[in-house]
C-alpha positions as CSV (number, residue, x, y, z in Angstrom):
1,M,-5.6,102.1,-76.6
2,T,-5.5,102.0,-80.2
3,F,-7.4,104.2,-82.1
4,R,-9.4,100.7,-83.5
5,T,-9.6,99.7,-80.4
6,L,-11.4,103.0,-79.1
7,L,-13.6,102.8,-82.3
8,G,-14.8,99.8,-81.9
9,S,-15.6,100.5,-78.0
10,A,-17.8,103.5,-79.4
11,A,-19.9,101.4,-81.8
12,L,-20.7,98.8,-79.1
13,S,-21.5,101.3,-76.7
14,L,-24.2,103.1,-79.6
15,A,-25.6,99.4,-80.1
16,V,-26.3,98.8,-76.7
17,A,-27.4,102.5,-75.9
18,L,-29.9,102.6,-79.3
19,P,-32.5,100.1,-78.1
20,A,-33.1,101.8,-75.0
21,L,-33.3,105.1,-76.7
22,A,-35.5,103.8,-78.8
23,D,-37.8,102.9,-76.1
24,E,-38.3,106.3,-74.6
25,N,-40.9,108.7,-76.0
26,P,-40.1,111.9,-76.2
27,A,-43.7,113.7,-75.4
28,I,-43.7,112.7,-71.5
29,E,-40.5,115.0,-71.4
30,Q,-42.0,117.5,-73.7
31,R,-45.5,117.5,-71.8
32,Q,-43.3,117.7,-68.1
33,G,-41.6,120.4,-69.4
34,Q,-44.5,122.4,-70.4
35,F,-45.9,121.4,-67.1
36,K,-42.7,123.2,-65.8
37,L,-43.6,126.4,-67.8
38,Y,-47.1,126.1,-65.7
39,V,-45.6,125.8,-62.3
40,H,-42.9,128.7,-63.1
41,N,-45.6,131.4,-64.3
42,F,-48.3,129.7,-61.7
43,G,-45.8,130.3,-58.8
44,L,-45.1,133.8,-59.5
45,L,-49.2,134.5,-59.4
46,G,-49.3,132.2,-56.4
47,G,-46.9,134.0,-54.3
48,M,-48.6,137.3,-55.4
49,A,-51.8,135.8,-54.6
50,Q,-50.8,134.6,-51.3
51,G,-49.1,137.5,-50.1
52,R,-45.4,136.2,-50.4
53,M,-44.1,138.6,-52.5
54,D,-45.4,142.0,-53.7
55,Y,-47.8,142.2,-56.8
56,D,-45.9,143.9,-59.4
57,A,-48.6,144.4,-62.2
58,D,-46.4,144.2,-64.9
59,M,-44.7,140.4,-63.6
60,A,-48.1,139.4,-63.3
61,Q,-49.6,140.3,-66.5
62,T,-46.4,138.6,-68.0
63,A,-47.4,135.2,-66.4
64,A,-50.9,135.1,-66.9
65,D,-50.2,136.0,-70.7
66,N,-47.4,133.2,-70.4
67,L,-50.4,130.7,-68.9
68,F,-52.7,131.8,-71.8
69,H,-50.2,131.1,-74.5
70,L,-49.3,127.9,-73.0
71,T,-52.8,126.6,-73.2
72,R,-53.2,127.6,-76.3
73,H,-50.2,125.2,-77.2
74,D,-51.2,122.1,-79.4
75,Q,-51.3,119.3,-76.9
76,S,-52.1,116.6,-79.4
77,R,-48.8,115.3,-80.2
78,L,-48.2,114.8,-75.9
79,W,-50.2,112.7,-75.2
80,P,-50.1,109.4,-77.3
81,E,-51.6,106.2,-76.1
82,G,-48.6,104.1,-73.7
83,T,-47.3,107.4,-72.2
84,D,-49.4,106.6,-68.7
85,S,-47.8,105.5,-65.5
86,M,-48.7,102.2,-65.7
87,S,-47.2,101.7,-68.8
88,V,-43.8,103.5,-68.4
89,D,-41.7,105.1,-65.4
90,G,-41.4,108.7,-64.7
91,T,-44.8,109.8,-65.7
92,R,-47.7,110.7,-63.2
93,A,-50.4,110.4,-66.0
94,N,-52.9,108.1,-64.7
95,P,-54.1,105.6,-67.5
96,A,-57.6,107.1,-67.2
97,I,-57.0,110.1,-68.9
98,W,-57.1,107.4,-72.2
99,D,-60.3,106.1,-71.0
100,D,-62.3,109.1,-70.5
101,L,-60.4,111.8,-73.1
102,D,-63.7,113.7,-73.5
103,D,-63.4,114.5,-69.6
104,F,-60.0,115.1,-69.6
105,V,-60.3,117.5,-72.8
106,M,-63.4,119.6,-71.3
107,K,-60.9,119.8,-67.9
108,F,-58.4,121.2,-70.0
109,S,-60.8,123.9,-72.1
110,A,-61.7,124.8,-68.5
111,L,-58.2,125.6,-67.7
112,Q,-58.2,127.4,-71.0
113,D,-60.8,129.8,-70.2
114,A,-59.6,130.5,-66.6
115,A,-56.0,131.4,-68.2
116,E,-58.3,133.7,-70.5
117,N,-59.8,135.3,-67.7
118,L,-56.9,135.4,-65.8
119,Q,-55.1,137.6,-68.5
120,S,-57.5,140.1,-69.2
121,V,-57.5,141.1,-65.4
122,A,-53.8,140.1,-64.0
123,G,-52.2,143.4,-64.4
124,D,-55.0,145.5,-63.0
125,G,-54.6,145.3,-59.6
126,L,-54.0,142.3,-56.7
127,D,-57.8,142.1,-56.0
128,A,-58.6,141.5,-59.7
129,M,-55.9,139.3,-60.1
130,R,-56.5,137.2,-56.8
131,A,-60.3,136.9,-58.6
132,G,-59.2,135.3,-62.0
133,F,-56.2,133.4,-60.5
134,G,-58.8,131.3,-58.1
135,P,-60.4,129.6,-61.1
136,V,-57.3,128.5,-62.7
137,G,-55.8,127.0,-59.2
138,Q,-59.5,125.6,-59.4
139,A,-59.1,124.0,-63.0
140,C,-55.3,122.4,-62.3
141,Q,-56.8,121.0,-59.4
142,A,-59.8,119.0,-61.2
143,C,-57.7,117.7,-63.7
144,H,-55.0,116.6,-61.1
145,E,-57.7,114.8,-58.7
146,A,-58.8,113.0,-61.6
147,Y,-55.9,112.0,-63.4
148,R,-52.5,113.0,-62.1
149,D,-51.2,109.6,-60.0
150,E,-49.6,110.2,-56.8
151,A,-45.8,110.9,-56.9
152,S,-44.1,107.4,-56.2
């Protein structure tokens, strides 16, 4: 195969792939990445709260600090209209988010408040961490029940 043939094949492949890449919205991948970070930290705290792993004050505090900071990350560019489960594949974001954005924001604010409270007590012992952890889980669940579609 000659260099010219290889170059032509590469150019054709790129021309075919570009429209597909243009249709993808990076906001979906970015918010899913952020949720993976939530799950990582939430999982550590949950493991301790449920007794599946030993309580470690430093680890609990770090995970709570991470959750606090994650909830303070600017979300405005992660939720553009048209990135819901009815518009694109690969997301569980229910279209109701954009129908009732005020409620969605209110639920996220509840998560922020719960994460702040958890951060203030996570390193103060297992009982204090458990008490602070419960409201974080409740805030997550309230939003998921209203605005996350079931896995397909």
